[in-house]
N, C-alpha and C positions, 0 to 999 in steps of 0.2 A: 503494500499499499504506499502511495507517495504522499508526502507531507502537502498539506493545503497551504498555500501562501496567504497570509493574512496582511492587510494593510495596516493593522496595529501591532507594533512590536510587543513581544512578551513582557518587556519591562513595565509597560502600562497596566497590564493585568496584575502583575506582582505588586505594583504600587497600590492599585485600588484594593487588593486583598490585604495589604498591610494596613491601610487607612481603616478598612471595615473591622479588621481584628483589633486594632488600637481602640475604636469606638467600642467594641464589645468588652474589652478588657477594662476600659475606663468604667463602663457600667457595672462590671462585676466587682470592681474594687470600690466604687463609691456609692452604690445603691443599696438600701437595706430592705427594699420592697421585693417581696419573692417573685412577683411578676416581672418586675424590671430585671431582676437577676436572671430570670428564665429567658427573657427576650435578648439579654446580653450574651448569654451562652450560645443561643441560636445565632447571633450575628458572627461569633467567633467561629462556629461550624460552617457558616456560609462562606467566610473568608477561606477556609481550607478547601471548600469545593471550588471556589475561584481559582485557587492555586491548581487543584487537580485538572480542571479542564483546561486551564492556560497551558499547562505542560503537556497535556494530551494534544492540544492543538499544535504545540511547538514541535513535539516529536512525530506527530502524525500517527500516534497509537490510540486506541480506545481505552486502554487500561485506567487511564485517569477519570474518564467518564464513567466507567464500571464503579471506580472507587467513591465518585461523587454520589452515585445512586445508593451505594451502601451507607454513605454518610447521611443521605436524605431519610433513608429508612430508619437509621439510628436516631435521627433527630425527632422523627415522628414518635418513636417509642419513648424518647426522653421526655418530650412534651406531655405525652399521656400519663406517665408516671409523676412528672412534675406538677401537672395541674390536679392530680389526685392528692398529692401531699399538700399542695396550697389549699385545696378545699378542707382537708382535715385541719390544717392549721388555722384557717379561718373560723371553722366550726367550733374548734376547742377554745381558741384565744380571742376571737373576734377581730383580729388584725392579721395582715399578711406581712408584717415587719419580721424578719428573720432572726432579730436580735432578742425579741421578747419571750418566746417560749424556751425557757432554760429547762423546764421539766421533761421535755421529750428527750434530752441527751441522757444517756445511760440512766 
């Protein structure tokens, strides 16, 4: 299979992925609300997907796109489990702040 020539150089994809990852990392480190935390983790996973697809385009191989599909499936499972935990957190404590429920630890 031959590589498809793209008019956009791969460095731009990597720069976009780094920016999205940094926004997600900033959200994880600064937010205390569980929903924002979950969305920030999703941004970080999407940044990894951008890298996978960019390298798949650069090398002309479909492996990166297959990995991106697995990451999307993993993200869907993570959201399902995360939303369940957030609902239990809200039901028991009335807030979605991750620093409030200290009784759920050990």
